[in-house]
C-alpha positions as CSV (number, residue, x, y, z in Angstrom):
1,M,41.4,10.5,-88.8
2,K,39.7,7.8,-86.9
3,T,40.0,7.9,-83.1
4,Q,40.0,4.7,-81.0
5,I,39.0,4.7,-77.4
6,L,40.9,2.6,-74.9
7,R,39.3,2.5,-71.4
8,L,41.8,1.6,-68.6
9,E,41.0,-0.6,-65.7
10,P,41.9,0.2,-62.0
11,H,44.4,-2.6,-62.0
12,D,46.2,-1.6,-65.2
13,D,49.9,-0.8,-65.3
14,Y,52.4,0.1,-68.0
15,I,52.9,-3.5,-69.1
16,S,49.1,-4.2,-69.5
17,V,48.6,-0.8,-71.3
18,R,51.5,-1.6,-73.6
19,D,49.9,-4.9,-74.5
20,K,46.6,-3.2,-75.3
21,L,48.3,-0.6,-77.5
22,G,49.7,-3.5,-79.6
23,W,46.1,-4.3,-80.7
24,M,45.3,-0.7,-81.8
25,Q,44.8,-0.2,-85.5
26,T,44.4,3.7,-85.7
27,G,46.7,6.5,-85.5
28,R,44.9,8.3,-82.7
29,I,44.3,6.6,-79.4
30,V,42.5,8.1,-76.4
31,L,43.4,6.6,-73.0
32,V,40.5,7.0,-70.6
33,W,41.4,6.9,-66.9
34,P,38.8,5.2,-64.6
35,R,37.3,7.4,-62.0
36,K,38.9,7.5,-58.6
37,A,41.6,5.2,-59.8
38,R,45.2,6.2,-59.0
39,I,47.1,4.4,-61.8
40,L,50.0,5.4,-64.1
41,R,50.9,8.5,-62.0
42,R,54.6,8.4,-62.6
43,E,56.1,10.4,-65.4
44,L,58.1,7.4,-66.5
45,D,55.0,5.4,-67.1
46,L,53.5,8.0,-69.4
47,L,56.8,8.5,-71.2
48,L,57.1,4.7,-71.9
49,I,53.4,4.6,-73.1
50,Q,54.1,7.6,-75.4
51,R,57.2,5.9,-76.9
52,Q,55.2,2.7,-77.4
53,A,52.5,4.6,-79.4
54,R,55.1,6.5,-81.4
55,S,56.9,3.3,-82.3
56,R,53.7,2.0,-83.9
57,G,53.1,5.3,-85.7
58,G,50.4,6.6,-83.5
59,Q,49.6,9.4,-81.0
60,I,48.0,9.2,-77.7
61,A,45.8,11.6,-75.8
62,L,44.5,11.4,-72.2
63,V,41.1,11.8,-70.6
64,T,41.6,12.1,-66.9
65,R,41.1,14.5,-63.9
66,D,44.0,13.2,-61.9
67,P,46.1,16.4,-61.4
68,R,49.4,14.5,-61.2
69,V,48.8,12.6,-64.5
70,R,47.7,15.9,-66.2
71,F,50.9,17.6,-64.9
72,H,53.2,14.9,-66.2
73,A,51.3,14.8,-69.6
74,R,51.8,18.5,-70.1
75,S,55.5,18.2,-69.4
76,L,55.7,15.4,-72.0
77,G,53.6,17.2,-74.6
78,I,50.7,14.7,-74.4
79,P,47.2,16.2,-75.1
80,V,44.8,16.1,-72.2
81,F,41.0,16.5,-72.5
82,E,38.1,16.7,-70.1
83,S,35.9,14.2,-71.9
84,I,35.9,11.6,-74.7
85,E,33.7,13.8,-77.0
86,Q,36.1,16.7,-76.6
87,A,39.0,14.4,-77.5
88,Q,37.3,13.1,-80.6
89,R,36.3,16.6,-81.9
90,G,39.3,18.6,-80.7
91,F,42.6,19.2,-82.5
92,W,45.6,17.3,-81.2
93,R,48.8,19.2,-81.1
94,R,52.0,17.2,-81.2
95,G,53.6,18.9,-78.3
96,R,57.2,18.7,-77.2
97,R,58.6,18.0,-73.9
98,K,59.4,21.1,-72.0
99,L,63.0,21.3,-70.9
100,P,64.2,23.5,-68.1
101,P,65.8,26.7,-69.2
102,R,69.6,26.7,-69.5
103,R,71.5,28.9,-67.2
104,R,74.7,30.5,-68.4
105,H,77.6,30.5,-65.9
106,P,81.1,31.9,-66.4
107,R,83.7,29.3,-67.3
108,P,85.4,28.1,-64.1
109,D,89.1,28.6,-63.5
110,L,90.2,24.9,-63.4
111,E,93.7,25.6,-62.3
112,A,92.5,27.6,-59.3
113,L,90.1,24.9,-58.4
114,R,92.8,22.3,-58.7
115,A,95.1,24.3,-56.5
116,E,92.3,24.8,-53.9
117,V,91.5,21.1,-53.8
118,H,95.1,19.8,-53.9
119,P,97.3,22.4,-52.2
120,A,101.0,22.0,-52.7
121,P,102.7,19.8,-50.1
122,P,105.3,21.3,-47.7
123,A,108.9,21.1,-48.7
124,W,109.8,18.5,-46.1
125,Y,107.2,16.1,-47.4
126,A,109.1,15.7,-50.6
127,H,112.5,15.4,-49.0
128,P,114.2,12.0,-49.8
129,A,115.1,11.4,-46.2
130,F,111.5,11.6,-45.1
131,R,110.4,9.3,-47.9
132,A,113.1,6.8,-47.0
133,G,112.1,6.8,-43.3
134,A,108.4,6.4,-44.2
135,F,109.2,3.4,-46.4
136,A,111.3,1.9,-43.7
137,L,108.5,2.3,-41.1
138,G,106.1,0.6,-43.5
139,V,108.4,-2.3,-44.0
140,L,108.9,-2.6,-40.2
141,A,105.1,-2.6,-39.7
142,V,104.7,-5.4,-42.3
143,L,107.4,-7.4,-40.6
144,A,105.9,-6.8,-37.2
145,I,102.5,-8.0,-38.4
146,A,104.2,-11.0,-40.0
147,G,106.0,-11.7,-36.8
148,L,102.7,-11.8,-34.9
149,F,100.5,-13.8,-37.3
150,L,103.0,-15.9,-39.3
151,P,104.5,-18.3,-36.8
152,S,102.6,-21.1,-35.1
153,A,103.6,-23.7,-32.6
154,R,102.4,-27.0,-31.2
155,I,103.4,-28.0,-27.7
156,T,103.0,-31.7,-26.7
157,L,102.9,-32.2,-23.0
158,S,103.5,-35.5,-21.1
159,P,101.4,-35.4,-17.9
160,M,102.7,-37.2,-14.8
161,E,101.0,-40.5,-14.1
162,R,100.7,-42.4,-10.8
163,V,99.9,-46.1,-10.4
164,E,97.7,-46.9,-7.5
165,S,96.3,-50.2,-6.1
166,A,94.1,-51.5,-3.2
167,V,93.0,-54.8,-1.8
168,V,89.3,-54.8,-0.8
169,P,87.3,-57.5,0.9
170,V,84.1,-58.1,-1.0
171,E,80.9,-60.0,-0.1
172,A,78.1,-61.0,-2.5
173,S,74.6,-62.1,-1.6
174,P,71.1,-62.2,-3.2
175,Q,69.9,-59.9,-0.3
176,I,72.1,-57.1,-1.5
177,G,70.3,-54.9,-3.9
178,A,73.0,-52.6,-5.3
179,V,76.8,-52.1,-5.4
180,E,78.2,-50.4,-2.3
181,M,81.7,-48.9,-2.0
182,S,82.2,-50.9,1.2
183,G,82.6,-54.0,-0.9
184,L,79.0,-55.4,-1.0
185,L,77.8,-56.9,-4.3
186,P,74.5,-58.3,-5.4
187,L,74.2,-62.0,-6.4
188,K,72.1,-62.2,-9.5
189,T,70.2,-65.2,-10.9
190,R,70.6,-66.3,-14.5
191,T,68.2,-68.8,-16.1
192,V,68.7,-71.1,-19.1
193,T,66.5,-73.8,-20.7
194,V,68.1,-76.8,-22.3
195,E,66.6,-79.8,-24.1
196,G,68.1,-83.3,-24.6
197,R,67.5,-86.9,-25.3
198,D,69.1,-90.1,-23.8
199,S,68.6,-93.8,-23.8
200,L,69.6,-97.1,-22.1
201,P,68.8,-100.8,-22.5
202,A,65.7,-102.2,-20.8
203,S,66.5,-104.4,-17.9
204,G,63.0,-105.9,-17.2
205,S,60.5,-108.0,-19.0
206,L,56.8,-107.9,-19.8
207,A,54.4,-110.8,-20.2
208,L,52.0,-110.3,-23.1
209,P,48.9,-112.6,-23.6
210,A,49.4,-115.0,-26.5
211,T,46.5,-117.7,-26.6
212,P,43.2,-117.9,-24.7
213,A,42.3,-120.7,-22.3
214,K,39.6,-123.1,-23.5
215,G,37.4,-125.8,-22.0
216,A,33.8,-127.0,-21.7
217,V,30.9,-126.1,-19.4
218,I,27.6,-127.9,-18.5
219,F,24.3,-126.0,-18.6
220,T,21.6,-127.6,-16.3
221,N,17.9,-126.8,-16.9
222,L,15.9,-125.4,-14.0
223,T,12.6,-125.3,-15.9
224,D,10.2,-127.8,-17.6
225,H,10.8,-126.5,-21.1
226,S,13.8,-126.4,-23.3
227,V,16.3,-123.5,-23.2
228,E,18.3,-122.2,-26.2
229,I,22.0,-121.3,-25.5
230,P,23.3,-119.1,-28.3
231,A,26.9,-118.9,-29.4
232,G,28.8,-116.1,-27.6
233,T,26.9,-116.5,-24.3
234,P,29.2,-115.0,-21.6
235,V,30.0,-117.2,-18.6
236,F,31.7,-115.6,-15.5
237,A,34.1,-116.7,-12.7
238,P,33.0,-114.9,-9.5
239,N,36.5,-115.3,-8.0
240,H,38.2,-113.6,-11.0
241,P,36.5,-110.2,-11.7
242,G,37.1,-108.9,-15.1
243,L,37.6,-112.3,-16.6
244,H,34.9,-114.1,-18.6
245,F,34.4,-116.9,-21.1
246,E,32.1,-117.2,-24.1
247,T,30.5,-120.2,-25.7
248,T,32.0,-120.9,-29.1
249,S,28.9,-122.8,-30.4
250,A,25.1,-122.7,-29.8
251,G,23.1,-125.5,-28.1
252,T,19.8,-126.4,-26.5
253,V,19.1,-127.7,-23.0
254,P,16.3,-130.3,-23.2
255,A,13.0,-129.7,-21.4
256,G,12.8,-130.9,-17.8
257,V,14.4,-130.0,-14.6
258,G,17.9,-131.4,-14.3
259,E,18.4,-131.9,-18.0
260,T,21.9,-130.8,-19.2
261,V,23.9,-129.9,-22.2
262,M,27.7,-129.5,-22.6
263,L,29.1,-126.7,-24.8
264,P,32.7,-125.5,-25.5
265,V,33.9,-122.1,-24.2
266,A,37.0,-119.9,-24.7
267,A,38.3,-117.0,-22.7
268,A,37.3,-113.6,-24.0
269,R,41.0,-112.4,-23.9
270,P,44.2,-114.4,-24.3
271,G,46.7,-115.1,-21.6
272,S,47.5,-117.5,-18.9
273,E,45.1,-115.8,-16.5
274,G,42.3,-117.7,-18.2
275,N,43.7,-121.1,-16.9
276,L,41.2,-121.7,-14.1
277,P,40.4,-124.9,-12.1
278,A,37.2,-126.9,-12.3
279,D,34.0,-125.4,-11.0
280,S,35.3,-121.8,-11.5
281,L,32.7,-120.7,-14.1
282,T,29.4,-120.6,-12.2
283,A,27.7,-117.3,-13.1
284,L,25.6,-116.2,-16.0
285,S,24.2,-112.7,-16.9
286,G,20.7,-111.6,-18.0
287,G,17.5,-113.7,-18.0
288,I,19.2,-116.9,-19.0
289,G,20.7,-117.1,-15.4
290,A,17.2,-117.7,-14.0
291,Q,16.6,-120.7,-16.4
292,V,19.8,-122.6,-16.2
293,T,22.9,-123.1,-14.1
294,V,26.5,-123.5,-15.3
295,T,29.7,-125.0,-14.2
296,N,32.9,-126.3,-15.7
297,P,33.5,-129.9,-14.7
298,A,37.2,-129.8,-15.8
299,A,39.9,-127.2,-15.6
300,L,40.2,-124.6,-18.3
301,Q,43.6,-124.8,-20.0
302,G,45.6,-123.6,-23.0
303,G,46.0,-119.9,-22.1
304,T,49.6,-118.8,-22.7
305,D,51.7,-115.6,-22.4
306,T,54.7,-114.3,-24.4
307,T,57.6,-112.6,-22.5
308,L,59.1,-109.4,-24.1
309,P,61.9,-107.2,-22.8
310,A,60.5,-104.0,-21.2
311,P,61.9,-101.1,-19.1
312,T,61.3,-101.1,-15.4
313,A,60.5,-98.3,-13.1
314,L,64.1,-98.3,-11.9
315,D,65.2,-98.0,-15.5
316,R,63.0,-94.9,-15.9
317,S,64.3,-93.3,-12.7
318,R,68.0,-94.0,-13.6
319,L,67.6,-92.7,-17.2
320,R,65.9,-89.5,-15.9
321,Q,68.8,-88.8,-13.5
322,Q,71.3,-89.6,-16.2
323,L,69.7,-87.1,-18.6
324,L,69.3,-84.4,-16.0
325,A,73.0,-84.7,-15.2
326,S,73.9,-84.3,-18.9
327,L,71.5,-81.3,-19.2
328,A,73.0,-79.7,-16.2
329,T,76.5,-79.9,-17.8
330,T,75.1,-78.4,-21.0
331,A,73.3,-75.6,-19.1
332,L,76.5,-74.7,-17.3
333,E,78.4,-74.5,-20.6
334,E,75.8,-72.3,-22.1
335,L,75.8,-70.0,-19.2
336,R,79.5,-69.7,-19.3
337,A,79.4,-69.0,-23.1
338,A,76.8,-66.3,-22.6
339,A,78.7,-64.6,-19.7
340,H,80.4,-61.2,-20.2
341,P,84.1,-60.7,-19.5
342,G,84.6,-60.2,-15.8
343,D,81.5,-62.1,-14.7
344,I,81.9,-64.6,-11.9
345,L,79.8,-67.8,-12.1
346,F,79.3,-70.0,-9.1
347,A,79.0,-73.5,-10.6
348,N,78.0,-75.1,-7.3
349,S,74.8,-73.0,-7.3
350,L,73.4,-74.6,-10.4
351,H,69.8,-75.6,-9.6
352,L,67.1,-77.4,-11.5
353,E,64.2,-75.0,-11.6
354,S,61.6,-77.1,-13.5
355,T,61.2,-79.8,-16.1
356,E,58.7,-80.0,-19.0
357,A,58.1,-82.0,-22.2
358,E,59.2,-85.2,-20.4
359,T,58.4,-88.1,-22.8
360,F,59.4,-91.8,-22.3
361,T,59.6,-94.2,-25.2
362,P,58.0,-96.8,-25.0
363,P,55.3,-95.6,-22.6
364,E,54.8,-97.3,-19.3
365,G,53.2,-100.7,-19.7
366,E,54.6,-101.4,-23.1
367,G,57.7,-103.5,-24.0
368,G,60.8,-102.5,-25.8
369,D,64.6,-103.3,-26.0
370,T,65.6,-99.7,-25.3
371,L,64.2,-96.9,-23.2
372,E,64.4,-93.4,-24.5
373,L,63.7,-90.1,-22.7
374,T,63.2,-86.6,-24.2
375,L,63.3,-83.8,-21.6
376,R,63.4,-80.0,-21.5
377,A,64.7,-78.5,-18.2
378,T,65.2,-75.0,-16.8
379,F,68.3,-74.3,-14.6
380,T,69.3,-71.3,-12.6
381,L,72.7,-70.1,-11.5
382,L,74.0,-67.4,-9.2
383,T,76.5,-64.9,-10.7
384,V,78.3,-61.6,-10.0
385,D,78.2,-59.3,-13.0
386,G,81.4,-57.9,-14.3
387,D,79.7,-54.5,-14.6
388,D,79.1,-54.5,-10.9
389,L,82.8,-55.3,-10.3
390,R,83.8,-52.4,-12.6
391,T,81.4,-50.1,-10.7
392,L,83.0,-51.2,-7.4
393,A,86.5,-50.8,-8.7
394,R,85.7,-47.3,-10.1
395,S,84.2,-46.2,-6.8
396,I,87.3,-47.3,-4.9
397,A,89.6,-45.6,-7.4
398,Q,87.6,-42.3,-7.3
399,A,87.5,-42.4,-3.5
400,R,91.3,-42.6,-3.4
401,Q,92.0,-40.1,-6.2
402,Q,94.7,-37.5,-5.5
403,P,93.9,-33.7,-5.9
404,G,95.0,-32.4,-9.3
405,Y,94.8,-35.9,-10.9
406,R,92.1,-37.7,-12.8
407,L,91.3,-41.3,-13.2
408,L,92.2,-43.1,-16.5
409,E,89.2,-45.3,-17.1
410,D,91.1,-47.6,-19.5
411,S,93.7,-48.3,-16.9
412,L,91.2,-49.7,-14.4
413,R,92.0,-53.4,-13.6
414,W,90.8,-55.9,-10.9
415,S,91.5,-59.5,-10.1
416,N,90.5,-61.9,-7.4
417,Q,93.0,-62.6,-4.7
418,D,91.0,-65.6,-3.5
419,T,88.9,-68.1,-5.4
420,P,85.3,-67.0,-5.1
421,A,83.2,-69.8,-3.7
422,L,79.5,-69.9,-2.7
423,Q,79.1,-70.8,0.9
424,A,76.1,-71.8,3.0
425,G,73.2,-69.4,2.8
426,E,74.1,-68.3,-0.7
427,R,76.8,-66.0,0.4
428,A,80.2,-65.5,-1.2
429,A,83.2,-63.6,0.2
430,W,86.7,-63.1,-1.2
431,R,89.4,-60.4,-1.6
432,L,89.6,-58.2,-4.7
433,L,92.8,-56.5,-6.0
434,V,92.0,-53.2,-7.8
435,S,94.7,-51.2,-9.7
436,W,94.4,-48.0,-11.7
437,K,96.4,-45.0,-13.1
438,Q,95.9,-41.4,-12.2
439,R,97.1,-38.7,-14.7
440,A,97.9,-35.1,-13.7
441,V,95.4,-32.5,-14.9
442,L,97.2,-29.9,-16.9
443,D,96.1,-26.3,-17.4
444,K,96.6,-25.8,-21.1
445,E,95.9,-22.1,-21.0
446,Q,98.6,-21.7,-18.3
447,A,101.0,-23.7,-20.5
448,R,100.2,-21.4,-23.5
449,T,100.8,-18.3,-21.4
450,L,104.1,-19.5,-20.1
451,A,105.4,-20.2,-23.6
452,L,104.4,-16.9,-25.2
453,G,107.3,-15.3,-27.0
454,Q,109.9,-17.6,-25.4
455,S,112.6,-19.5,-27.1
456,P,112.1,-23.3,-27.2
457,E,114.7,-23.9,-24.5
458,D,113.2,-21.3,-22.1
459,A,109.7,-22.5,-22.8
460,R,110.6,-26.1,-21.9
461,A,112.3,-25.0,-18.6
462,R,109.3,-22.8,-17.6
463,L,106.8,-25.5,-18.4
464,M,108.8,-28.2,-16.4
465,D,109.0,-25.9,-13.4
466,A,105.3,-24.9,-13.4
467,L,103.5,-28.1,-14.5
468,P,103.6,-31.7,-13.2
469,L,105.2,-33.2,-16.3
470,A,106.7,-36.7,-16.7
471,A,109.1,-35.5,-19.5
472,P,110.2,-32.3,-21.1
473,P,107.5,-31.1,-23.6
474,T,108.0,-31.4,-27.3
475,I,107.8,-28.0,-29.1
476,E,107.3,-27.7,-32.9
477,I,107.5,-24.3,-34.5
478,A,106.3,-23.5,-38.0
479,P,108.2,-22.3,-40.0
480,S,111.0,-24.4,-38.5
481,W,113.6,-21.6,-38.7
482,W,111.6,-19.2,-36.6
483,P,113.6,-18.5,-33.4
484,R,110.7,-18.0,-30.9
485,L,107.3,-19.1,-30.1
486,P,104.4,-16.9,-31.2
487,Y,103.3,-13.9,-29.2
488,L,99.6,-14.5,-29.9
489,P,98.0,-17.2,-27.7
490,F,95.7,-18.5,-30.4
491,R,98.7,-19.3,-32.6
492,I,99.9,-21.9,-30.0
493,R,98.2,-25.3,-29.7
494,T,98.8,-27.4,-26.7
495,V,98.0,-31.1,-26.6
496,E,98.7,-34.1,-24.3
497,R,100.8,-36.9,-25.5
498,G,98.6,-39.8,-26.7
499,Q,95.7,-37.6,-27.7
């Protein structure tokens, strides 16, 4: 019969060997162990491999020097060889697994063994009175356990409360940095920026130039040749700086000293300021002034102005004051709206800090029926924070707290006995009324201990005597028909009324 060699790897286990056996096609399979590899050394592994080979109608033999593998193979009836050649040439015996020899023992006396293990109980153990007593003790034990763990109770305590009050003189100033129990409070500055627009009718007027003044000038030749006078030649009045006239047509002064020519002129800009008397225009500019002289023999006339309504400086000042007053009112309203409950605002400390984006319409120097002003202003105000007042009130209440009592934060109240007003030097002083409640601190563990195993009436009496209570405690027992409070402390819950 053909023999197939299957060499094992050092990492093989039963599962990998079983998979390799599935590919074998012969009836005899030699498993060759790798040298110095300690694999498949359990008897169970060899047994499972043997069963896998038999299920496929084959037989396995081993080639290994591992003494443990050889020992288990012999016990399972698996042939073991020293080499592959010996396994291929040798005869394989289908061995059987060696079973341990059976030892024969005499048949045991079961009745004697039963009597030895379970000896007969004494006569009193089976007596009806003993059994009835044992049953009664068991029932009593169950009832005792139920009496300890079944009932529960809730005790509601009403601690005693005391109402306290005090009138404290307080003083606030910007120089005070923090709240002091003596009644000193810091004055803080709050800032707000508001913007607005206002207008008023213009009360002044503004003269605007309408038509230019006109006239004629005479040019006198100072040379022996003719002189050309182009149109637009400027002529100046030395006594009226900034004002000049221009010729409206060209002309020529004949040759010869003393020769003259008359040309029309008009003011360079309109307005009544151009109406000048005779002999006012006497100056020329440039090289032409060295060749001719000029003068106006008659007055210059025809310059007119148009009068328009326009705001005056007084209008601007009055509108600015009016708008700032309105913005101050708006700033105060916004500061009051942003204030927290309890804050004290000193309205008479409202101060204009700065202004910006100040725009008048029309601008200065222009006319208009109405003057408008857009302005953004920043105001400051001195205040006392409500949080600082609360801190002061809490400090006063804690300083006057009675031993064994605690302060109820929600009961803390304060009010001003006088109207706070800012005095000279940014200082405010008034009297503050502070009131609060103190509640007695109850020892709930003591209350639980006093009520252990007591009837509800006795428990109420003991609690009223030992604890500062405003009213008898409320006791609720579950189940409601149970006559006493539990004996175990953790089965009693104590709470304060309102919690």
